[in-house]
PLY file of the C-alpha trace (Angstrom):
ply
format ascii 1.0
element vertex 329
property float x
property float y
property float z
element edge 328
property int vertex1
property int vertex2
end_header
-40.04 -155.17 -80.91
-38.43 -155.41 -77.51
-35.65 -153.31 -76.02
-34.94 -149.69 -75.17
-33.97 -148.88 -78.78
-36.44 -151.11 -80.58
-37.12 -151.59 -83.36
-34.39 -149.44 -84.97
-31.41 -151.00 -83.18
-32.78 -154.51 -83.65
-33.30 -154.18 -87.37
-30.00 -152.39 -87.92
-28.26 -155.13 -85.97
-29.92 -157.78 -88.16
-28.72 -155.91 -91.24
-25.17 -155.85 -89.84
-25.36 -159.57 -89.02
-26.25 -160.52 -92.59
-23.49 -158.30 -93.90
-20.75 -159.34 -91.56
-21.48 -162.91 -90.40
-21.25 -166.09 -92.44
-23.40 -169.12 -92.19
-26.78 -167.45 -91.49
-29.35 -168.77 -93.94
-32.25 -166.61 -92.95
-33.33 -163.96 -90.42
-37.03 -163.66 -89.46
-37.85 -160.22 -88.14
-40.90 -160.62 -85.89
-43.04 -157.58 -85.10
-45.53 -155.10 -86.47
-45.08 -155.53 -90.26
-45.70 -151.87 -91.15
-43.29 -150.62 -88.50
-40.55 -153.16 -89.39
-40.94 -152.55 -93.10
-40.67 -148.76 -92.70
-37.49 -149.14 -90.65
-36.00 -151.56 -93.22
-36.78 -149.08 -95.96
-35.12 -146.28 -94.00
-31.95 -148.34 -93.64
-31.98 -149.62 -97.19
-32.21 -153.12 -95.83
-33.41 -155.37 -98.66
-31.45 -158.59 -98.14
-33.38 -161.56 -99.57
-32.39 -163.57 -96.45
-34.48 -161.27 -94.20
-38.20 -161.82 -93.88
-40.84 -160.13 -91.79
-43.22 -162.20 -89.67
-46.16 -160.15 -88.47
-46.99 -159.94 -84.79
-49.72 -157.56 -83.66
-48.79 -157.32 -79.97
-45.75 -156.28 -77.89
-44.88 -157.32 -74.32
-43.99 -154.17 -72.30
-40.93 -154.11 -70.00
-43.13 -153.76 -66.92
-45.60 -156.56 -67.71
-45.73 -159.79 -65.72
-43.94 -162.70 -67.37
-46.47 -165.54 -67.20
-49.41 -163.13 -67.67
-47.96 -161.85 -70.87
-47.74 -165.39 -72.27
-51.39 -165.99 -71.44
-52.83 -162.65 -72.49
-50.73 -161.71 -75.53
-50.83 -164.78 -77.81
-49.77 -162.65 -80.79
-46.83 -160.86 -79.13
-43.53 -160.68 -81.04
-41.94 -162.91 -78.33
-44.71 -165.49 -78.52
-44.77 -165.59 -82.31
-41.03 -165.84 -82.55
-40.98 -168.80 -80.06
-43.74 -170.49 -82.09
-41.45 -170.34 -85.11
-38.93 -172.51 -83.23
-41.68 -174.88 -82.07
-42.82 -175.41 -85.67
-39.29 -175.87 -86.90
-39.30 -172.70 -89.00
-36.23 -171.37 -87.24
-33.49 -172.57 -84.81
-32.90 -169.69 -82.43
-34.79 -166.72 -81.01
-33.07 -163.49 -79.95
-34.79 -160.85 -77.80
-33.72 -157.61 -76.08
-37.15 -157.19 -74.53
-38.67 -158.25 -71.20
-36.34 -160.97 -69.86
-39.03 -162.55 -67.66
-41.35 -162.81 -70.63
-38.58 -164.38 -72.75
-37.85 -166.97 -70.04
-41.53 -167.73 -69.39
-42.53 -167.88 -73.12
-39.69 -170.21 -74.20
-40.02 -172.40 -71.11
-43.79 -172.80 -71.44
-43.90 -173.24 -75.20
-40.69 -175.15 -75.85
-40.40 -176.97 -72.49
-37.15 -177.90 -70.87
-34.58 -180.40 -72.17
-34.97 -183.90 -70.77
-33.58 -184.08 -67.22
-33.30 -180.28 -66.80
-35.34 -178.88 -63.91
-34.64 -175.16 -64.27
-33.34 -173.04 -67.15
-30.54 -170.61 -66.38
-29.17 -167.52 -68.05
-25.46 -167.64 -68.76
-24.16 -164.07 -68.85
-20.53 -163.52 -69.79
-18.24 -161.13 -67.89
-14.79 -160.07 -69.06
-12.09 -162.09 -67.20
-8.32 -161.92 -67.64
-8.49 -165.47 -69.00
-11.50 -165.02 -71.33
-15.23 -164.78 -70.71
-16.49 -165.94 -67.33
-20.17 -167.07 -67.45
-22.50 -166.38 -64.47
-25.22 -168.96 -64.35
-27.95 -168.13 -63.31
-28.05 -164.39 -64.10
-31.76 -163.96 -63.47
-33.98 -166.61 -65.00
-35.06 -168.05 -61.60
-34.69 -165.91 -58.45
-35.26 -168.97 -56.24
-33.45 -172.23 -56.76
-32.62 -175.49 -55.02
-29.05 -176.87 -54.66
-29.55 -179.48 -57.41
-30.56 -176.70 -59.80
-27.24 -175.00 -59.28
-25.51 -178.35 -60.01
-27.39 -178.43 -63.30
-26.34 -174.78 -64.03
-22.79 -175.85 -63.57
-23.17 -178.80 -65.94
-24.90 -176.71 -68.57
-22.50 -173.82 -68.22
-19.57 -176.17 -68.59
-21.06 -177.64 -71.76
-21.52 -174.15 -73.17
-18.01 -173.01 -72.26
-16.48 -176.22 -73.76
-18.38 -176.53 -77.02
-19.20 -172.95 -77.90
-16.38 -170.93 -76.25
-13.65 -173.53 -76.88
-12.69 -174.11 -73.21
-11.14 -177.56 -72.97
-11.81 -178.25 -69.29
-13.99 -175.44 -67.99
-13.28 -174.31 -64.43
-16.36 -173.93 -62.20
-16.68 -171.73 -59.14
-19.47 -171.29 -56.55
-20.30 -167.73 -55.56
-20.08 -167.39 -51.82
-18.80 -165.09 -49.02
-15.39 -166.73 -48.59
-13.09 -169.23 -50.27
-12.96 -171.79 -47.46
-15.12 -174.83 -47.87
-17.28 -174.22 -44.81
-18.14 -170.66 -45.67
-21.58 -169.52 -46.81
-25.16 -170.47 -45.96
-26.65 -173.91 -45.61
-27.76 -173.57 -49.19
-24.28 -172.80 -50.61
-22.66 -175.49 -48.48
-25.05 -178.09 -49.89
-24.30 -176.86 -53.40
-20.62 -177.07 -52.60
-20.93 -180.76 -51.68
-22.83 -181.49 -54.89
-20.31 -179.76 -57.05
-17.36 -181.37 -55.26
-18.80 -184.81 -56.00
-19.90 -183.97 -59.58
-16.73 -184.80 -61.54
-16.70 -181.27 -62.94
-13.49 -179.14 -62.76
-14.74 -177.46 -59.56
-12.41 -174.84 -58.08
-14.43 -174.29 -54.94
-15.96 -171.17 -53.41
-15.15 -167.86 -55.09
-15.77 -164.24 -54.18
-16.61 -161.17 -56.22
-13.06 -160.20 -57.12
-12.48 -163.66 -58.61
-14.90 -162.92 -61.41
-12.26 -160.76 -63.08
-8.89 -161.91 -61.77
-9.10 -165.70 -61.31
-9.17 -168.38 -64.04
-12.88 -169.21 -64.11
-15.15 -170.19 -66.93
-18.43 -170.78 -65.06
-19.71 -169.25 -61.81
-22.89 -170.68 -60.37
-25.38 -168.94 -58.07
-29.18 -168.54 -57.81
-30.77 -166.03 -60.18
-31.39 -163.44 -57.44
-27.71 -163.24 -56.55
-26.51 -163.55 -60.16
-28.67 -160.69 -61.45
-27.50 -158.36 -58.64
-23.89 -159.25 -59.29
-24.27 -158.71 -63.02
-26.01 -155.37 -62.77
-23.63 -154.13 -60.10
-20.69 -154.97 -62.34
-22.29 -153.12 -65.24
-23.06 -150.08 -63.15
-19.57 -150.01 -61.68
-17.91 -150.09 -65.05
-20.21 -147.39 -66.38
-19.68 -144.99 -63.50
-15.90 -145.51 -63.45
-15.58 -144.39 -67.06
-17.90 -141.48 -66.30
-15.70 -140.36 -63.40
-12.54 -140.87 -65.43
-13.93 -138.73 -68.26
-14.87 -136.00 -65.79
-11.39 -136.00 -64.20
-9.65 -135.90 -67.62
-11.75 -132.96 -68.74
-10.93 -131.02 -65.57
-7.47 -130.11 -66.77
-5.75 -129.35 -70.15
-2.70 -131.30 -68.95
-4.88 -134.36 -68.21
-6.54 -134.01 -71.59
-3.12 -134.05 -73.24
-2.13 -137.15 -71.33
-5.43 -138.84 -72.15
-4.84 -138.06 -75.88
-1.52 -139.86 -75.66
-3.16 -142.85 -73.91
-6.21 -142.83 -76.17
-5.41 -146.25 -77.61
-5.07 -147.86 -74.15
-8.36 -146.32 -73.00
-10.10 -147.57 -76.07
-8.66 -151.11 -75.70
-9.71 -151.25 -72.05
-13.22 -150.08 -72.86
-13.55 -152.62 -75.65
-12.43 -155.43 -73.32
-15.31 -154.83 -71.01
-17.91 -153.74 -73.56
-21.11 -155.82 -73.42
-21.68 -155.10 -77.08
-18.78 -157.44 -77.86
-20.52 -160.36 -76.11
-23.91 -159.61 -77.59
-26.29 -161.77 -75.66
-26.71 -164.44 -72.96
-28.01 -167.93 -73.77
-30.93 -169.31 -71.75
-29.53 -172.71 -71.09
-31.88 -175.69 -70.53
-34.84 -174.85 -72.80
-35.60 -177.13 -75.71
-34.47 -174.54 -78.29
-31.93 -171.81 -78.55
-32.95 -168.52 -76.82
-30.56 -165.62 -76.57
-31.36 -162.76 -74.24
-29.77 -159.46 -75.25
-29.28 -156.39 -73.02
-32.31 -154.13 -72.89
-30.26 -151.16 -74.10
-28.60 -153.13 -76.92
-27.07 -151.16 -79.77
-27.07 -152.46 -83.39
-23.58 -153.87 -82.78
-24.75 -155.68 -79.68
-27.73 -157.13 -81.55
-25.41 -158.30 -84.37
-23.32 -160.15 -81.80
-26.42 -161.53 -80.08
-27.38 -163.08 -83.46
-23.81 -164.44 -83.76
-24.07 -166.05 -80.29
-27.36 -167.70 -81.37
-25.87 -169.02 -84.53
-22.84 -170.40 -82.67
-25.08 -172.20 -80.18
-26.96 -173.84 -83.05
-23.81 -174.64 -85.04
-22.08 -176.31 -82.07
-25.14 -178.30 -81.07
-25.14 -177.03 -77.47
-28.54 -178.54 -76.61
-27.75 -182.15 -77.62
-24.49 -181.85 -75.64
-26.43 -180.56 -72.56
-28.86 -183.46 -72.84
-25.99 -185.94 -73.02
-24.16 -184.46 -70.00
-27.32 -184.20 -67.81
-28.14 -187.90 -68.58
-24.57 -188.95 -67.96
-24.50 -187.26 -64.59
-27.90 -188.77 -63.63
-26.64 -192.23 -64.47
-23.42 -191.60 -62.54
-25.28 -190.65 -59.37
-28.12 -193.16 -59.62
0 1
1 2
2 3
3 4
4 5
5 6
6 7
7 8
8 9
9 10
10 11
11 12
12 13
13 14
14 15
15 16
16 17
17 18
18 19
19 20
20 21
21 22
22 23
23 24
24 25
25 26
26 27
27 28
28 29
29 30
30 31
31 32
32 33
33 34
34 35
35 36
36 37
37 38
38 39
39 40
40 41
41 42
42 43
43 44
44 45
45 46
46 47
47 48
48 49
49 50
50 51
51 52
52 53
53 54
54 55
55 56
56 57
57 58
58 59
59 60
60 61
61 62
62 63
63 64
64 65
65 66
66 67
67 68
68 69
69 70
70 71
71 72
72 73
73 74
74 75
75 76
76 77
77 78
78 79
79 80
80 81
81 82
82 83
83 84
84 85
85 86
86 87
87 88
88 89
89 90
90 91
91 92
92 93
93 94
94 95
95 96
96 97
97 98
98 99
99 100
100 101
101 102
102 103
103 104
104 105
105 106
106 107
107 108
108 109
109 110
110 111
111 112
112 113
113 114
114 115
115 116
116 117
117 118
118 119
119 120
120 121
121 122
122 123
123 124
124 125
125 126
126 127
127 128
128 129
129 130
130 131
131 132
132 133
133 134
134 135
135 136
136 137
137 138
138 139
139 140
140 141
141 142
142 143
143 144
144 145
145 146
146 147
147 148
148 149
149 150
150 151
151 152
152 153
153 154
154 155
155 156
156 157
157 158
158 159
159 160
160 161
161 162
162 163
163 164
164 165
165 166
166 167
167 168
168 169
169 170
170 171
171 172
172 173
173 174
174 175
175 176
176 177
177 178
178 179
179 180
180 181
181 182
182 183
183 184
184 185
185 186
186 187
187 188
188 189
189 190
190 191
191 192
192 193
193 194
194 195
195 196
196 197
197 198
198 199
199 200
200 201
201 202
202 203
203 204
204 205
205 206
206 207
207 208
208 209
209 210
210 211
211 212
212 213
213 214
214 215
215 216
216 217
217 218
218 219
219 220
220 221
221 222
222 223
223 224
224 225
225 226
226 227
227 228
228 229
229 230
230 231
231 232
232 233
233 234
234 235
235 236
236 237
237 238
238 239
239 240
240 241
241 242
242 243
243 244
244 245
245 246
246 247
247 248
248 249
249 250
250 251
251 252
252 253
253 254
254 255
255 256
256 257
257 258
258 259
259 260
260 261
261 262
262 263
263 264
264 265
265 266
266 267
267 268
268 269
269 270
270 271
271 272
272 273
273 274
274 275
275 276
276 277
277 278
278 279
279 280
280 281
281 282
282 283
283 284
284 285
285 286
286 287
287 288
288 289
289 290
290 291
291 292
292 293
293 294
294 295
295 296
296 297
297 298
298 299
299 300
300 301
301 302
302 303
303 304
304 305
305 306
306 307
307 308
308 309
309 310
310 311
311 312
312 313
313 314
314 315
315 316
316 317
317 318
318 319
319 320
320 321
321 322
322 323
323 324
324 325
325 326
326 327
327 328
């Protein structure tokens, strides 16, 4: 029931997932049963693998995260998370209130052993494949050791789910030199340097797209600003380009000839392709989709959740966190 285009885009995305993806045994659609059923009927969605789980409440986008968990026990987010807790499903996907998704899953499912803070890993298009920003907004305040754990968890995700053999880790800062940044980032630098991870060092904004990086760590405040700034920049650049093309018949003709190139470039940076961002560190799989997710984006968010389950990302995170703790004890 969460998201700018809910429930229509969510349900259509679920329909597409069952039609296009293999290996999904069942999808539980959590929300107001009458509303969900009406939308399924409109779409002709009658797959036996799709079941409705009724939830009488919805968390609004402007509601407080922790308060929503306490006051709305029967919200779609809360009910969906309870399904994981009971073992009735293996992943929860939401395009709704991010803070509520983080709070609900953290409170109800707890964190993996040894993990102190969960972090959202949001993929950005890089010339060498997806580059994951961790944390992209789960915790706006963090301590240096939390960023070390983000790096460990992000590396596990990049290695086991995205197929990166030896993930490259960078630290978001204001300069590449080792001494650059705040006291906070310099302390994180020292921890990452001694971690045994494939740490490249400090990186800057342009490195997100041009440099071989698989994981970029920062606190959630910085990460969320970076992510939304990148999204807004991409959106306005295409808007300006479209305006300039339409200003002249000659430009329109040239654009027609380059239509394939424009389409390929747009697809490369399209968030719909990536689908959703895993919340790493919780004791269960939680995928946070974009608030304005289309059906295609929701289909891919479901794919990301299924991949995280299939590749056993949480047991691998547990193992790596424990290995690092033993190494530094």
